[in-house]
VEXDREN-2710 file (C-alpha; in Angstrom, 1 decimal):
% VEXDREN-2710
k/r/px/py/pz
1/MET/17.1/11.4/-7.8
2/TYR/17.4/14.3/-8.4
3/ASP/16.9/15.0/-7.9
4/SER/16.9/16.3/-8.1
5/ASN/17.3/16.5/-7.9
6/SER/14.0/17.2/-9.4
7/ALA/13.4/20.9/-9.8
8/GLU/16.1/22.6/-11.9
9/PHE/15.7/26.3/-11.3
10/ALA/17.6/28.6/-8.9
11/GLY/17.1/31.9/-7.2
12/THR/16.9/33.4/-3.7
13/PRO/13.4/32.8/-2.4
14/PRO/12.3/34.8/0.7
15/PRO/12.9/33.2/4.1
16/MET/10.2/31.0/5.4
17/ALA/9.3/29.5/8.8
18/LEU/8.8/25.8/8.7
19/ARG/6.1/24.1/10.7
20/PRO/7.1/21.1/12.9
21/ARG/5.4/18.7/10.6
22/GLU/7.4/20.0/7.6
23/ILE/10.6/19.8/9.5
24/ALA/9.9/16.2/10.5
25/VAL/9.1/15.3/6.8
26/GLU/12.2/17.1/5.6
27/MET/14.5/15.3/8.1
28/GLY/12.8/12.0/7.4
29/LEU/13.5/12.3/3.7
30/ARG/17.1/13.2/4.2
31/ILE/17.8/10.5/6.7
32/ALA/16.1/7.9/4.4
33/THR/18.1/9.2/1.4
34/ALA/21.4/8.9/3.3
35/LEU/20.7/5.4/4.5
36/LEU/19.5/4.0/1.1
37/LEU/22.3/5.7/-0.7
38/GLY/24.8/4.2/1.7
39/LEU/23.4/0.7/1.3
40/PHE/23.4/1.0/-2.5
41/ALA/27.0/2.3/-2.6
42/TYR/28.1/-0.6/-0.4
43/ALA/26.4/-3.2/-2.5
44/ALA/27.7/-1.7/-5.8
45/ILE/31.3/-1.4/-4.6
46/THR/31.2/-5.0/-3.2
47/HIS/30.2/-6.2/-6.7
48/TRP/33.0/-4.1/-8.2
49/LEU/35.6/-5.5/-5.9
50/ALA/34.6/-9.0/-7.1
51/GLU/35.0/-7.8/-10.8
52/PRO/37.2/-4.7/-11.0
53/THR/36.8/-4.4/-14.7
54/ARG/33.2/-3.3/-14.3
55/ILE/33.9/0.5/-14.2
56/THR/30.2/1.2/-14.8
57/LEU/29.5/0.0/-11.3
58/LEU/31.7/2.7/-9.8
59/LEU/30.3/5.3/-12.1
60/ILE/26.7/4.4/-11.1
61/VAL/27.7/5.0/-7.5
62/VAL/29.2/8.4/-8.4
63/THR/26.1/9.3/-10.4
64/GLU/23.7/8.5/-7.6
65/CYS/25.9/10.3/-5.0
66/LEU/25.8/13.4/-7.3
67/THR/22.1/13.0/-8.2
68/VAL/20.7/12.0/-4.8
69/GLY/23.4/12.8/-2.3
70/LEU/23.3/16.5/-3.0
71/SER/19.6/16.6/-1.9
72/LEU/20.9/16.1/1.7
73/ILE/22.3/19.7/1.8
74/VAL/19.8/21.7/-0.2
75/ARG/17.8/24.5/1.2
76/VAL/14.1/24.3/1.7
77/PRO/12.1/26.0/-1.1
78/ALA/9.3/28.5/-0.5
79/ARG/6.8/26.2/-2.3
80/ARG/6.7/22.6/-3.3
81/ASP/4.2/20.2/-5.0
82/TRP/3.0/17.9/-2.2
83/SER/0.3/16.2/-4.4
84/PHE/0.1/12.4/-4.2
85/VAL/1.2/12.0/-7.9
86/ALA/4.2/14.4/-7.5
87/VAL/5.4/12.7/-4.3
88/LEU/4.9/9.1/-5.7
89/CYS/6.8/9.9/-8.9
90/SER/9.5/11.9/-7.2
91/LEU/10.3/9.2/-4.6
92/GLY/10.1/6.4/-7.3
93/GLY/12.2/8.4/-9.7
94/THR/14.8/9.2/-6.9
95/TYR/15.1/5.8/-5.1
96/TYR/14.8/3.6/-8.2
97/PHE/18.5/2.8/-7.9
98/MET/17.7/0.3/-5.1
99/ALA/16.0/-1.9/-7.7
100/ILE/18.9/-1.9/-10.2
101/GLN/20.5/-5.4/-10.8
102/LEU/24.1/-5.1/-9.9
103/ALA/25.1/-8.6/-10.9
104/PRO/26.7/-9.0/-14.3
105/GLY/24.3/-8.9/-17.2
106/THR/24.6/-8.9/-21.0
107/ARG/27.0/-6.4/-22.5
108/ILE/25.3/-4.8/-25.5
109/VAL/28.3/-2.5/-25.8
110/PRO/31.8/-2.8/-24.4
111/GLU/32.3/-1.6/-20.8
112/ALA/34.4/1.4/-22.1
113/ILE/31.5/2.7/-24.2
114/GLY/29.0/2.4/-21.4
115/ALA/31.4/4.1/-19.1
116/GLY/32.0/6.8/-21.6
117/LEU/28.3/7.6/-21.8
118/GLN/28.1/7.7/-18.1
119/ILE/31.1/10.1/-17.9
120/ALA/29.5/12.4/-20.5
121/GLY/26.2/12.4/-18.6
122/LEU/28.0/13.2/-15.4
123/ALA/29.9/16.0/-17.0
124/TRP/26.6/17.5/-18.3
125/GLN/24.9/17.1/-15.0
126/ILE/27.8/19.0/-13.2
127/PHE/27.6/21.7/-15.9
128/ALA/23.9/22.1/-15.4
129/LYS/23.9/21.9/-11.6
130/ALA/26.8/24.4/-11.2
131/SER/24.5/27.3/-11.7
132/LEU/21.9/26.0/-9.3
133/ARG/24.1/25.9/-6.2
134/TYR/21.8/24.5/-3.5
135/SER/18.6/24.9/-5.5
136/PHE/17.4/21.4/-6.4
137/GLY/15.7/18.7/-4.5
138/ILE/13.4/15.6/-4.6
139/LEU/10.0/17.3/-5.0
140/PRO/9.0/19.7/-7.7
141/ALA/9.4/23.3/-6.5
142/ASN/9.8/26.9/-7.6
143/ARG/13.2/28.0/-6.6
144/GLY/13.5/30.9/-9.1
145/ILE/14.4/30.8/-12.7
146/VAL/17.7/30.2/-14.4
147/SER/18.0/30.7/-18.1
148/GLY/21.8/30.7/-18.8
149/GLY/24.4/28.0/-19.4
150/ALA/22.8/24.6/-20.2
151/TYR/19.4/26.1/-19.7
152/ARG/19.8/28.1/-23.0
153/LEU/19.4/24.8/-24.8
154/VAL/16.7/22.9/-22.9
155/ARG/14.5/23.7/-20.0
156/HIS/15.5/20.6/-17.9
157/PRO/19.1/19.8/-18.9
158/ILE/19.8/17.8/-15.7
159/TYR/17.4/15.2/-16.9
160/LEU/19.4/14.9/-20.1
161/GLY/22.4/14.0/-18.0
162/TYR/20.4/11.4/-16.1
163/LEU/19.3/9.9/-19.4
164/ALA/22.9/9.6/-20.7
165/THR/24.2/7.9/-17.5
166/ASP/21.2/5.5/-17.2
167/ILE/21.6/4.4/-20.9
168/GLY/25.3/4.0/-20.5
169/PHE/24.9/1.7/-17.5
170/LEU/22.0/-0.2/-19.0
171/LEU/23.9/-1.0/-22.3
172/ALA/26.8/-2.4/-20.4
173/ASN/24.6/-4.2/-17.8
174/PHE/21.7/-5.3/-19.9
175/GLY/19.0/-7.6/-18.5
176/LEU/15.2/-7.8/-18.0
177/GLN/15.3/-6.4/-14.5
178/ASN/17.3/-3.4/-15.5
179/VAL/15.2/-2.8/-18.6
180/LEU/12.1/-2.7/-16.5
181/VAL/13.8/-0.5/-13.8
182/PHE/15.1/2.1/-16.3
183/ALA/11.9/2.0/-18.4
184/GLY/9.9/2.8/-15.2
185/GLN/12.5/5.5/-14.3
186/PHE/12.1/7.2/-17.7
187/VAL/8.3/7.2/-17.3
188/LEU/8.5/8.6/-13.7
189/GLN/10.9/11.3/-14.8
190/GLY/8.5/12.3/-17.6
191/ILE/5.7/12.7/-15.1
192/ARG/8.0/14.7/-12.8
193/ILE/8.9/17.0/-15.6
194/ALA/5.2/17.5/-16.3
195/ARG/4.5/18.3/-12.7
196/GLU/7.4/20.8/-12.5
197/GLU/6.2/22.5/-15.7
198/ALA/2.7/22.8/-14.2
199/LEU/4.0/24.4/-11.0
200/LEU/6.6/26.7/-12.7
201/SER/4.2/27.8/-15.4
202/GLU/2.3/29.8/-12.7
203/ASP/5.3/32.1/-12.7
204/PRO/5.2/34.7/-15.5
205/GLU/9.0/34.7/-15.6
206/TYR/9.0/31.0/-16.4
207/ARG/6.4/31.4/-19.0
208/ALA/8.6/34.0/-20.8
209/TYR/11.5/31.6/-20.5
210/ARG/9.5/28.7/-21.9
211/SER/8.5/30.8/-24.9
212/LYS/12.2/31.2/-25.8
213/VAL/13.4/27.7/-24.9
214/HIS/11.0/25.3/-26.6
215/TYR/12.4/21.8/-25.7
216/ARG/12.3/20.2/-22.3
217/VAL/15.1/17.6/-22.4
218/LEU/16.3/16.6/-25.9
219/PRO/16.6/19.4/-28.5
220/GLY/14.4/18.7/-31.5
221/VAL/12.6/15.7/-29.8
222/PHE/11.1/16.5/-26.4
END
C-alpha cells in the first residue's frame, strides 16, 4: 500500500507535463496494482466462502482496496523519490498482501477481536485520508503539507491505521508465513517513513510542522 498510499500530505501542486517514460511507468504501476488487487480479492473471498465465519478475510480485502485501490485514481505529484531503496520498499510495502497466507492459521485472539482491530484501523485510515483527497500514492512524494485532523497527533497517521489492521488480521490468522510477511511489512514501512521524512524535510513548511508534531506514527513511542 499505501499507499499509500505512501505519502500522507496534501496540497495543490503546480501543473506539470509528464514525459512519455513517466506516463508509461505510471500506467504500468496502476495496471499492475489493479491486476494484483483483483487476484488477491478473488483468492481471499474464495477462502471466505469456504469458511464464512472468518470475517477478517473480508476485512483484509476491504483494507487493501482502501489502501492500494485508491492509488489507481490519485493525481501525479510534482516530485517523487525514484531512488532504488524508495522504489523497492514502496513496492514491497504495497504489494506484500500477495504473500499473506489466507488459509486458516492459529487464532491467538477470537475472530471478533481481530475483526474489531481491523475495523478500528480502517476507521482511522478513513479519518486520516479524508483530508488528503487524491494526494497519496505508492512512492514517497511532496504533495503539500496537512497539519489538521489526525495529523495534529502524529505525522504519519495512516501508517497507524495500517498497523492496527495488520495486527488484527495476524492475531486471528497466526502462522509462521504471516509473521514473516507482516514483520517484513513493518520494516519496509519504517524505511518508507524515513524516505518520506527525508524528502519532505527539504520543505521549510514541513520542518515547522515537524517541530510541533514530534511523533511519526505512535504517540509517545515512535
